[in-house]
TORKEDREN-139191 format. One record per residue (C-alpha): residue number from 1; residue in three letters; x, y, z. Coordinates in steps of 0.05 Angstrom, whole numbers. Example, Ala and Ser with C-alpha at 12.3 -4.5 7.8 and 13.67 -1.06 7.14 Angstrom:
BEGIN
+-----+------+--------+--------+--------+
| pos | code |     xx |     yy |     zz |
+-----+------+--------+--------+--------+
|   1 |  ALA |    246 |    -90 |    156 |
|   2 |  SER |    273 |    -21 |    143 |
+-----+------+--------+--------+--------+
//
This chain:
BEGIN
+-----+------+--------+--------+--------+
| pos | code |     xx |     yy |     zz |
+-----+------+--------+--------+--------+
|   1 |  MET |    140 |   -143 |   2262 |
|   2 |  LYS |    132 |   -100 |   2204 |
|   3 |  THR |     79 |    -44 |   2211 |
|   4 |  ILE |     39 |    -29 |   2146 |
|   5 |  LYS |     -2 |     33 |   2141 |
|   6 |  LEU |    -75 |     11 |   2136 |
|   7 |  LEU |   -106 |     52 |   2086 |
|   8 |  PHE |   -175 |     32 |   2060 |
|   9 |  ALA |   -178 |     78 |   1998 |
|  10 |  LEU |   -242 |     52 |   1966 |
|  11 |  PRO |   -267 |     68 |   1895 |
|  12 |  LEU |   -313 |    131 |   1886 |
|  13 |  PHE |   -365 |    125 |   1831 |
|  14 |  ILE |   -397 |    192 |   1811 |
|  15 |  SER |   -458 |    187 |   1769 |
|  16 |  ALA |   -512 |    244 |   1759 |
|  17 |  ASP |   -563 |    194 |   1742 |
|  18 |  LEU |   -569 |    118 |   1742 |
|  19 |  HIS |   -631 |    110 |   1700 |
|  20 |  ALA |   -685 |    156 |   1676 |
|  21 |  GLN |   -738 |    121 |   1717 |
|  22 |  GLN |   -696 |    116 |   1786 |
|  23 |  ALA |   -718 |    154 |   1849 |
|  24 |  GLN |   -718 |    227 |   1837 |
|  25 |  TRP |   -703 |    285 |   1887 |
|  26 |  GLU |   -770 |    322 |   1889 |
|  27 |  LEU |   -776 |    396 |   1899 |
|  28 |  VAL |   -816 |    412 |   1961 |
|  29 |  ARG |   -806 |    488 |   1959 |
|  30 |  GLU |   -767 |    541 |   1923 |
|  31 |  ASN |   -728 |    596 |   1959 |
|  32 |  LEU |   -727 |    555 |   2024 |
|  33 |  TYR |   -660 |    533 |   2047 |
|  34 |  GLY |   -618 |    530 |   2110 |
|  35 |  GLN |   -618 |    485 |   2170 |
|  36 |  ILE |   -674 |    429 |   2173 |
|  37 |  ALA |   -705 |    381 |   2218 |
|  38 |  VAL |   -761 |    330 |   2218 |
|  39 |  ASP |   -804 |    311 |   2280 |
|  40 |  PRO |   -774 |    246 |   2303 |
|  41 |  GLN |   -845 |    214 |   2308 |
|  42 |  ASN |   -888 |    250 |   2261 |
|  43 |  PRO |   -856 |    254 |   2191 |
|  44 |  ASN |   -906 |    304 |   2167 |
|  45 |  ALA |   -877 |    357 |   2215 |
|  46 |  ILE |   -820 |    395 |   2182 |
|  47 |  TYR |   -775 |    453 |   2204 |
|  48 |  VAL |   -732 |    498 |   2166 |
|  49 |  CYS |   -694 |    555 |   2190 |
|  50 |  PRO |   -672 |    599 |   2127 |
|  51 |  GLY |   -609 |    631 |   2158 |
|  52 |  ASP |   -631 |    699 |   2135 |
|  53 |  ILE |   -607 |    750 |   2182 |
|  54 |  GLU |   -651 |    804 |   2155 |
|  55 |  ASN |   -715 |    763 |   2156 |
|  56 |  ALA |   -703 |    713 |   2209 |
|  57 |  GLY |   -753 |    661 |   2229 |
|  58 |  LEU |   -775 |    588 |   2230 |
|  59 |  TYR |   -817 |    558 |   2177 |
|  60 |  LYS |   -859 |    496 |   2194 |
|  61 |  SER |   -899 |    448 |   2155 |
|  62 |  ILE |   -947 |    395 |   2186 |
|  63 |  ASP |   -966 |    368 |   2117 |
|  64 |  ALA |   -899 |    339 |   2091 |
|  65 |  GLY |   -883 |    406 |   2058 |
|  66 |  ALA |   -947 |    420 |   2024 |
|  67 |  THR |   -958 |    484 |   2061 |
|  68 |  TRP |   -909 |    526 |   2105 |
|  69 |  THR |   -924 |    576 |   2163 |
|  70 |  LEU |   -870 |    627 |   2180 |
|  71 |  TYR |   -858 |    641 |   2257 |
|  72 |  GLN |   -819 |    700 |   2273 |
|  73 |  ASN |   -833 |    715 |   2349 |
|  74 |  GLY |   -767 |    706 |   2388 |
|  75 |  TYR |   -725 |    689 |   2324 |
|  76 |  GLN |   -701 |    757 |   2307 |
|  77 |  GLY |   -625 |    764 |   2304 |
|  78 |  LEU |   -614 |    690 |   2298 |
|  79 |  GLY |   -591 |    686 |   2227 |
|  80 |  ASP |   -535 |    641 |   2203 |
|  81 |  VAL |   -571 |    584 |   2238 |
|  82 |  ALA |   -524 |    524 |   2251 |
|  83 |  GLY |   -581 |    474 |   2269 |
|  84 |  ILE |   -646 |    452 |   2299 |
|  85 |  LEU |   -653 |    405 |   2353 |
|  86 |  ILE |   -721 |    374 |   2374 |
|  87 |  ASP |   -731 |    346 |   2444 |
|  88 |  PRO |   -753 |    272 |   2429 |
|  89 |  THR |   -792 |    262 |   2490 |
|  90 |  ASN |   -829 |    330 |   2488 |
|  91 |  ARG |   -830 |    344 |   2413 |
|  92 |  GLN |   -866 |    411 |   2423 |
|  93 |  ARG |   -796 |    436 |   2451 |
|  94 |  LEU |   -738 |    455 |   2402 |
|  95 |  TRP |   -677 |    496 |   2401 |
|  96 |  VAL |   -653 |    537 |   2344 |
|  97 |  TYR |   -578 |    555 |   2350 |
|  98 |  GLY |   -538 |    602 |   2307 |
|  99 |  GLY |   -469 |    619 |   2285 |
| 100 |  PRO |   -427 |    677 |   2308 |
| 101 |  PHE |   -459 |    722 |   2357 |
| 102 |  ARG |   -529 |    692 |   2342 |
| 103 |  GLY |   -547 |    654 |   2403 |
| 104 |  ILE |   -598 |    598 |   2422 |
| 105 |  ALA |   -676 |    605 |   2424 |
| 106 |  CYS |   -719 |    557 |   2456 |
| 107 |  SER |   -791 |    541 |   2436 |
| 108 |  GLU |   -841 |    505 |   2481 |
| 109 |  ASP |   -897 |    507 |   2432 |
| 110 |  GLY |   -875 |    472 |   2372 |
| 111 |  GLY |   -843 |    533 |   2341 |
| 112 |  MET |   -893 |    583 |   2341 |
| 113 |  THR |   -855 |    627 |   2394 |
| 114 |  ALA |   -782 |    626 |   2422 |
| 115 |  VAL |   -745 |    659 |   2478 |
| 116 |  PRO |   -669 |    665 |   2487 |
| 117 |  SER |   -641 |    603 |   2518 |
| 118 |  ASP |   -566 |    620 |   2525 |
| 119 |  SER |   -555 |    649 |   2592 |
| 120 |  GLY |   -480 |    639 |   2613 |
| 121 |  ILE |   -455 |    636 |   2541 |
| 122 |  TYR |   -434 |    708 |   2533 |
| 123 |  PHE |   -379 |    747 |   2508 |
| 124 |  SER |   -363 |    821 |   2491 |
| 125 |  GLY |   -438 |    840 |   2489 |
| 126 |  HIS |   -460 |    778 |   2446 |
| 127 |  HIS |   -507 |    719 |   2474 |
| 128 |  GLY |   -493 |    648 |   2451 |
| 129 |  TYR |   -424 |    671 |   2422 |
| 130 |  MET |   -408 |    619 |   2371 |
| 131 |  VAL |   -453 |    558 |   2384 |
| 132 |  MET |   -441 |    509 |   2327 |
| 133 |  SER |   -469 |    445 |   2352 |
| 134 |  MET |   -519 |    417 |   2404 |
| 135 |  ALA |   -542 |    350 |   2431 |
| 136 |  TYR |   -593 |    327 |   2483 |
| 137 |  ASP |   -587 |    267 |   2531 |
| 138 |  HIS |   -661 |    260 |   2548 |
| 139 |  GLN |   -650 |    200 |   2592 |
| 140 |  ARG |   -612 |    242 |   2642 |
| 141 |  ASP |   -640 |    310 |   2620 |
| 142 |  ILE |   -575 |    341 |   2601 |
| 143 |  LEU |   -568 |    390 |   2543 |
| 144 |  TYR |   -499 |    403 |   2509 |
| 145 |  ALA |   -475 |    456 |   2465 |
| 146 |  GLY |   -409 |    464 |   2428 |
| 147 |  ASP |   -381 |    535 |   2427 |
| 148 |  PHE |   -331 |    541 |   2371 |
| 149 |  SER |   -300 |    608 |   2382 |
| 150 |  THR |   -226 |    614 |   2400 |
| 151 |  VAL |   -242 |    662 |   2457 |
| 152 |  PHE |   -296 |    626 |   2500 |
| 153 |  GLY |   -296 |    559 |   2463 |
| 154 |  GLY |   -311 |    491 |   2494 |
| 155 |  LEU |   -364 |    444 |   2513 |
| 156 |  LEU |   -423 |    473 |   2550 |
| 157 |  ARG |   -479 |    438 |   2586 |
| 158 |  SER |   -546 |    456 |   2618 |
| 159 |  PHE |   -587 |    415 |   2668 |
| 160 |  ASP |   -649 |    458 |   2659 |
| 161 |  GLY |   -664 |    458 |   2585 |
| 162 |  GLY |   -620 |    510 |   2569 |
| 163 |  ARG |   -640 |    566 |   2618 |
| 164 |  ARG |   -574 |    566 |   2647 |
| 165 |  TRP |   -504 |    539 |   2618 |
| 166 |  GLU |   -441 |    520 |   2650 |
| 167 |  LEU |   -371 |    505 |   2618 |
| 168 |  ALA |   -358 |    432 |   2621 |
| 169 |  ALA |   -295 |    430 |   2585 |
| 170 |  GLY |   -250 |    485 |   2560 |
| 171 |  PHE |   -231 |    498 |   2485 |
| 172 |  ASP |   -161 |    466 |   2493 |
| 173 |  VAL |   -194 |    397 |   2509 |
| 174 |  PRO |   -228 |    380 |   2444 |
| 175 |  GLY |   -173 |    417 |   2404 |
| 176 |  PHE |   -214 |    456 |   2348 |
| 177 |  GLY |   -278 |    462 |   2384 |
| 178 |  PRO |   -338 |    414 |   2384 |
| 179 |  ALA |   -359 |    416 |   2311 |
| 180 |  PHE |   -410 |    362 |   2329 |
| 181 |  ILE |   -434 |    331 |   2389 |
| 182 |  LEU |   -464 |    259 |   2391 |
| 183 |  VAL |   -493 |    232 |   2458 |
| 184 |  ILE |   -494 |    152 |   2468 |
| 185 |  GLU |   -550 |    148 |   2517 |
| 186 |  GLU |   -542 |     75 |   2534 |
| 187 |  ASN |   -479 |     95 |   2578 |
| 188 |  GLY |   -480 |    169 |   2576 |
| 189 |  TRP |   -416 |    177 |   2533 |
| 190 |  LEU |   -402 |    235 |   2491 |
| 191 |  LEU |   -368 |    241 |   2423 |
| 192 |  SER |   -344 |    306 |   2399 |
| 193 |  GLY |   -310 |    336 |   2333 |
| 194 |  GLY |   -257 |    389 |   2318 |
| 195 |  ARG |   -188 |    366 |   2307 |
| 196 |  ASN |   -195 |    288 |   2314 |
| 197 |  VAL |   -254 |    252 |   2347 |
| 198 |  TRP |   -257 |    258 |   2421 |
| 199 |  ARG |   -295 |    219 |   2473 |
| 200 |  SER |   -320 |    234 |   2541 |
| 201 |  LYS |   -342 |    181 |   2590 |
| 202 |  ASP |   -358 |    235 |   2648 |
| 203 |  PHE |   -408 |    277 |   2613 |
| 204 |  GLY |   -358 |    324 |   2582 |
| 205 |  LYS |   -309 |    337 |   2638 |
| 206 |  THR |   -253 |    300 |   2608 |
| 207 |  TRP |   -237 |    277 |   2538 |
| 208 |  GLU |   -194 |    230 |   2501 |
| 209 |  ALA |   -175 |    229 |   2426 |
| 210 |  ARG |   -198 |    164 |   2394 |
| 211 |  GLY |   -170 |    177 |   2319 |
| 212 |  THR |   -103 |    154 |   2295 |
| 213 |  GLY |    -67 |    165 |   2231 |
| 214 |  LYS |   -106 |    208 |   2178 |
| 215 |  LEU |   -166 |    220 |   2230 |
| 216 |  ALA |   -113 |    247 |   2277 |
| 217 |  GLU |   -100 |    304 |   2231 |
| 218 |  THR |   -173 |    313 |   2204 |
| 219 |  LEU |   -220 |    369 |   2220 |
| 220 |  THR |   -282 |    328 |   2233 |
| 221 |  THR |   -349 |    361 |   2224 |
| 222 |  LEU |   -402 |    310 |   2219 |
| 223 |  ILE |   -421 |    243 |   2252 |
| 224 |  ALA |   -478 |    193 |   2245 |
| 225 |  ARG |   -495 |    130 |   2281 |
| 226 |  VAL |   -530 |     65 |   2256 |
| 227 |  PRO |   -592 |     63 |   2301 |
| 228 |  GLY |   -587 |     13 |   2354 |
| 229 |  SER |   -514 |    -10 |   2339 |
| 230 |  ASN |   -444 |      7 |   2356 |
| 231 |  THR |   -429 |     29 |   2285 |
| 232 |  LEU |   -411 |    104 |   2275 |
| 233 |  TYR |   -394 |    142 |   2212 |
| 234 |  CYS |   -348 |    209 |   2217 |
| 235 |  ALA |   -334 |    256 |   2159 |
| 236 |  GLY |   -278 |    306 |   2150 |
| 237 |  ARG |   -291 |    382 |   2132 |
| 238 |  PHE |   -243 |    374 |   2073 |
| 239 |  GLY |   -253 |    301 |   2050 |
| 240 |  GLY |   -252 |    232 |   2081 |
| 241 |  VAL |   -301 |    187 |   2114 |
| 242 |  PHE |   -285 |    147 |   2173 |
| 243 |  LYS |   -321 |     84 |   2205 |
| 244 |  SER |   -320 |     55 |   2277 |
| 245 |  TYR |   -353 |     -5 |   2297 |
| 246 |  ASP |   -344 |     -2 |   2374 |
| 247 |  LEU |   -378 |     66 |   2389 |
| 248 |  GLY |   -313 |    109 |   2374 |
| 249 |  GLU |   -262 |     67 |   2404 |
| 250 |  ASN |   -228 |     51 |   2339 |
| 251 |  TRP |   -231 |     85 |   2275 |
| 252 |  PHE |   -218 |     59 |   2202 |
| 253 |  SER |   -210 |    103 |   2141 |
| 254 |  ILE |   -260 |     77 |   2092 |
| 255 |  SER |   -267 |    132 |   2036 |
| 256 |  THR |   -203 |    171 |   2027 |
| 257 |  ALA |   -222 |    173 |   1954 |
| 258 |  LEU |   -269 |    227 |   1970 |
| 259 |  THR |   -218 |    280 |   1973 |
| 260 |  ASP |   -238 |    315 |   1914 |
| 261 |  SER |   -305 |    335 |   1941 |
| 262 |  GLY |   -316 |    403 |   1978 |
| 263 |  GLY |   -329 |    413 |   2051 |
| 264 |  PHE |   -369 |    358 |   2086 |
| 265 |  VAL |   -410 |    403 |   2122 |
| 266 |  GLY |   -483 |    393 |   2101 |
| 267 |  GLY |   -503 |    335 |   2144 |
| 268 |  MET |   -499 |    261 |   2150 |
| 269 |  THR |   -547 |    210 |   2163 |
| 270 |  VAL |   -556 |    133 |   2159 |
| 271 |  SER |   -623 |    111 |   2123 |
| 272 |  SER |   -677 |     98 |   2167 |
| 273 |  ILE |   -701 |     47 |   2119 |
| 274 |  ASP |   -640 |      7 |   2103 |
| 275 |  THR |   -575 |     21 |   2144 |
| 276 |  ASN |   -528 |      0 |   2087 |
| 277 |  TYR |   -550 |     67 |   2056 |
| 278 |  VAL |   -509 |    128 |   2083 |
| 279 |  PHE |   -522 |    202 |   2058 |
| 280 |  LEU |   -469 |    260 |   2065 |
| 281 |  GLY |   -476 |    330 |   2045 |
| 282 |  SER |   -421 |    366 |   2013 |
| 283 |  GLN |   -406 |    437 |   1986 |
| 284 |  SER |   -357 |    457 |   1932 |
| 285 |  TYR |   -353 |    528 |   1953 |
| 286 |  GLY |   -360 |    547 |   1881 |
| 287 |  ARG |   -292 |    519 |   1862 |
| 288 |  ILE |   -291 |    486 |   1794 |
| 289 |  ASP |   -240 |    434 |   1819 |
| 290 |  LEU |   -283 |    406 |   1873 |
| 291 |  THR |   -350 |    366 |   1873 |
| 292 |  GLY |   -406 |    380 |   1916 |
| 293 |  GLY |   -473 |    347 |   1927 |
| 294 |  VAL |   -507 |    292 |   1965 |
| 295 |  PHE |   -459 |    235 |   1963 |
| 296 |  LEU |   -492 |    167 |   1973 |
| 297 |  SER |   -464 |     99 |   1994 |
| 298 |  LYS |   -506 |     36 |   1984 |
| 299 |  ASP |   -457 |     -9 |   2016 |
| 300 |  GLY |   -437 |     17 |   2085 |
| 301 |  GLY |   -389 |     64 |   2061 |
| 302 |  ASN |   -348 |     19 |   2016 |
| 303 |  SER |   -365 |     61 |   1953 |
| 304 |  TRP |   -399 |    126 |   1942 |
| 305 |  GLN |   -434 |    167 |   1883 |
| 306 |  ILE |   -466 |    230 |   1875 |
| 307 |  TYR |   -541 |    223 |   1874 |
| 308 |  SER |   -570 |    280 |   1835 |
| 309 |  ALA |   -630 |    253 |   1800 |
| 310 |  GLY |   -684 |    306 |   1803 |
| 311 |  PHE |   -638 |    364 |   1825 |
| 312 |  PRO |   -630 |    422 |   1774 |
| 313 |  LYS |   -574 |    413 |   1729 |
| 314 |  SER |   -504 |    436 |   1751 |
| 315 |  THR |   -441 |    426 |   1709 |
| 316 |  PRO |   -393 |    414 |   1739 |
| 317 |  GLN |   -423 |    375 |   1794 |
| 318 |  GLN |   -425 |    431 |   1848 |
| 319 |  TRP |   -490 |    427 |   1885 |
| 320 |  GLU |   -486 |    465 |   1951 |
| 321 |  ILE |   -519 |    424 |   2002 |
| 322 |  THR |   -534 |    461 |   2070 |
| 323 |  ALA |   -570 |    402 |   2109 |
| 324 |  LEU |   -601 |    335 |   2110 |
| 325 |  ALA |   -653 |    308 |   2156 |
| 326 |  GLN |   -703 |    250 |   2161 |
| 327 |  SER |   -748 |    223 |   2212 |
| 328 |  SER |   -740 |    156 |   2246 |
| 329 |  SER |   -811 |    137 |   2219 |
| 330 |  SER |   -809 |    169 |   2151 |
| 331 |  ALA |   -790 |    142 |   2083 |
| 332 |  TYR |   -767 |    212 |   2058 |
| 333 |  LEU |   -696 |    244 |   2063 |
| 334 |  TYR |   -701 |    319 |   2059 |
| 335 |  SER |   -644 |    362 |   2034 |
| 336 |  THR |   -634 |    440 |   2029 |
| 337 |  ILE |   -596 |    468 |   1977 |
| 338 |  LEU |   -558 |    536 |   1967 |
| 339 |  PHE |   -534 |    531 |   1897 |
| 340 |  PRO |   -551 |    528 |   1841 |
| 341 |  VAL |   -620 |    545 |   1867 |
| 342 |  LYS |   -645 |    561 |   1937 |
| 343 |  ALA |   -693 |    503 |   1953 |
| 344 |  THR |   -715 |    445 |   1994 |
| 345 |  TYR |   -719 |    374 |   1964 |
| 346 |  ARG |   -741 |    308 |   1985 |
| 347 |  LEU |   -722 |    237 |   1964 |
| 348 |  SER |   -765 |    173 |   1972 |
| 349 |  GLN |   -715 |    124 |   2006 |
| 350 |  GLU |   -764 |     68 |   1993 |
| 351 |  ARG |   -765 |     84 |   1919 |
| 352 |  LEU |   -688 |     95 |   1914 |
| 353 |  ILE |   -676 |     26 |   1945 |
| 354 |  THR |   -725 |     -9 |   1902 |
| 355 |  SER |   -701 |     25 |   1838 |
| 356 |  VAL |   -628 |      8 |   1855 |
| 357 |  LYS |   -644 |    -65 |   1862 |
| 358 |  ARG |   -685 |    -62 |   1798 |
| 359 |  TYR |   -631 |    -31 |   1755 |
| 360 |  PHE |   -572 |    -70 |   1783 |
| 361 |  PRO |   -592 |   -139 |   1764 |
| 362 |  SER |   -548 |   -202 |   1781 |
| 363 |  SER |   -510 |   -192 |   1717 |
| 364 |  MET |   -485 |   -123 |   1746 |
| 365 |  ALA |   -472 |   -151 |   1816 |
| 366 |  PRO |   -408 |   -128 |   1856 |
| 367 |  ALA |   -345 |   -166 |   1836 |
| 368 |  PHE |   -341 |   -199 |   1904 |
| 369 |  VAL |   -379 |   -204 |   1967 |
| 370 |  LEU |   -344 |   -211 |   2037 |
| 371 |  LYS |   -388 |   -247 |   2091 |
| 372 |  ASN |   -382 |   -239 |   2165 |
| 373 |  ASN |   -338 |   -290 |   2200 |
| 374 |  TYR |   -367 |   -346 |   2238 |
| 375 |  PRO |   -363 |   -357 |   2298 |
| 376 |  ASN |   -353 |   -281 |   2321 |
| 377 |  PRO |   -331 |   -273 |   2373 |
| 378 |  PHE |   -289 |   -333 |   2376 |
| 379 |  ASN |   -232 |   -366 |   2420 |
| 380 |  ALA |   -187 |   -408 |   2375 |
| 381 |  GLN |   -210 |   -406 |   2304 |
| 382 |  THR |   -262 |   -377 |   2254 |
| 383 |  LYS |   -284 |   -385 |   2183 |
| 384 |  ILE |   -283 |   -326 |   2133 |
| 385 |  GLU |   -323 |   -334 |   2073 |
| 386 |  PHE |   -326 |   -294 |   2006 |
| 387 |  SER |   -354 |   -301 |   1935 |
| 388 |  LEU |   -322 |   -278 |   1868 |
| 389 |  ALA |   -360 |   -260 |   1807 |
| 390 |  ARG |   -299 |   -275 |   1764 |
| 391 |  THR |   -229 |   -302 |   1765 |
| 392 |  ASP |   -185 |   -245 |   1796 |
| 393 |  VAL |   -124 |   -231 |   1843 |
| 394 |  VAL |   -147 |   -239 |   1918 |
| 395 |  ASN |   -111 |   -212 |   1979 |
| 396 |  LEU |   -141 |   -230 |   2043 |
| 397 |  ASP |   -105 |   -203 |   2103 |
| 398 |  VAL |   -113 |   -188 |   2181 |
| 399 |  TYR |    -94 |   -126 |   2216 |
| 400 |  ASN |   -101 |   -101 |   2285 |
| 401 |  VAL |   -139 |    -37 |   2303 |
| 402 |  ASN |    -70 |      4 |   2302 |
| 403 |  GLY |    -65 |    -17 |   2227 |
| 404 |  GLU |     -8 |    -65 |   2239 |
| 405 |  HIS |     -6 |   -126 |   2194 |
| 406 |  ILE |    -16 |   -194 |   2233 |
| 407 |  THR |    -21 |   -243 |   2177 |
| 408 |  THR |    -36 |   -259 |   2107 |
| 409 |  LEU |    -89 |   -315 |   2094 |
| 410 |  LEU |    -95 |   -314 |   2023 |
| 411 |  LYS |    -58 |   -284 |   1963 |
| 412 |  GLY |    -60 |   -305 |   1888 |
| 413 |  HIS |   -112 |   -316 |   1832 |
| 414 |  GLN |   -172 |   -346 |   1856 |
| 415 |  LYS |   -232 |   -378 |   1813 |
| 416 |  ALA |   -298 |   -349 |   1808 |
| 417 |  GLY |   -346 |   -377 |   1861 |
| 418 |  ASP |   -350 |   -388 |   1935 |
| 419 |  HIS |   -290 |   -391 |   1980 |
| 420 |  SER |   -275 |   -403 |   2054 |
| 421 |  ILE |   -215 |   -402 |   2094 |
| 422 |  VAL |   -204 |   -415 |   2170 |
| 423 |  TRP |   -161 |   -368 |   2210 |
| 424 |  ASP |   -129 |   -401 |   2272 |
| 425 |  SER |   -119 |   -334 |   2308 |
| 426 |  LYS |    -44 |   -338 |   2298 |
| 427 |  ASN |      2 |   -283 |   2267 |
| 428 |  GLN |     51 |   -292 |   2208 |
| 429 |  GLN |    103 |   -321 |   2254 |
| 430 |  GLY |     57 |   -374 |   2283 |
| 431 |  GLY |     45 |   -344 |   2352 |
| 432 |  ASP |    -23 |   -337 |   2384 |
| 433 |  VAL |    -51 |   -266 |   2379 |
| 434 |  SER |    -79 |   -233 |   2442 |
| 435 |  SER |   -153 |   -218 |   2452 |
| 436 |  GLY |   -185 |   -158 |   2421 |
| 437 |  ILE |   -216 |   -131 |   2355 |
| 438 |  TYR |   -182 |   -147 |   2291 |
| 439 |  ILE |   -197 |   -123 |   2220 |
| 440 |  TYR |   -200 |   -175 |   2162 |
| 441 |  ARG |   -194 |   -141 |   2091 |
| 442 |  LEU |   -205 |   -172 |   2024 |
| 443 |  LYS |   -176 |   -138 |   1964 |
| 444 |  VAL |   -200 |   -160 |   1894 |
| 445 |  GLY |   -167 |   -124 |   1843 |
| 446 |  LYS |   -165 |    -52 |   1862 |
| 447 |  GLU |   -230 |    -58 |   1903 |
| 448 |  VAL |   -233 |    -70 |   1981 |
| 449 |  LEU |   -280 |    -96 |   2031 |
| 450 |  ILE |   -269 |    -99 |   2109 |
| 451 |  HIS |   -301 |   -130 |   2167 |
| 452 |  LYS |   -285 |   -137 |   2238 |
| 453 |  LEU |   -275 |   -196 |   2282 |
| 454 |  LEU |   -269 |   -208 |   2359 |
| 455 |  ILE |   -221 |   -256 |   2396 |
| 456 |  VAL |   -238 |   -273 |   2467 |
| 457 |  ARG |   -187 |   -314 |   2503 |
+-----+------+--------+--------+--------+
//
């Protein structure tokens, strides 16, 4: 069987403003930027650590950004902060962790004071050597930290809230160090970044690389999960977005068109209001040939645009996003910006979704819609349905998870309207395919949509 490289290069739509009356980014506070976190249960409680080595501290607002208090007791020397982690079961406890030589500070009183929390992470006179990521498994009370250094680096874990740490896996296991850590609390799995995406089923002791093709060569820096589902998104530092439907078992490139952006290091999150909306923070590093800003997908990663309405003007589009954050109970998405101004902004997701629907009426609907197959999972056959807004050239193909072409279900011009086709779970040669996950890919003109299906024999 001929192997075809599976490349889902989807169109990138970049637009600064869709409409003058659309949802706008609103200024929360000037000269406040850096890492940001929102209380998972109280959307009015916001934390920002500005990453200023000479004036280190933690800013907190309890009124959704209207007023701020600066806490500095215990935060001296952090600087260059890589992130803020809030304990979802005890929201008075949080950890602030920094970049090279900056360490980890833990607060037990909602950020007012902090103490060092990096015992055991020590090299050449420096505590918390290069901790660049943290995650907390609150069901099992295990705290994880990713040390990105080439000297000490690896995955560390603590069973006492960060007072003592141990090395769970050395640097050579995740490849380029854990640039992110995601805990799948239902089963205790971990996903970690670096070169490729790595998964552990034994609390970080051993790891397996899960990405193939382009992802296997990508320095991954961000990951996000669709709440309550098996769907994950992963972004590469130098472009490209990947998607998994099975908690990282298999990955598919969904946005290789995003290669003209800068570094995807400014945060990634799935909307708490509508999970079809995905936000991705990018930085252009001041390069005129690269794009930076908040990338928005309204369709689960199939297409992307820069969403900058309300941001200060920047020509070319080079907003430097340092972080994105939201609360599971909040309608607001927060963003911190380093350039062209240093500031914190927020965006009403409810207003965004409403305005997008208002200003994209049916006459401007997508050229085609691909529906979920039914039944799914299935044994012998399944029905795939799609709709076309206009007559166009259509290709409907099935691939396995390794990107190998299984069969072509439809090819050629199709009239506008609703269409359906039944796949009998056979390959191009007429043989039955084995149980497992497959991908059906609908291409109309130059645009592509994909969905997964599951065969159970």
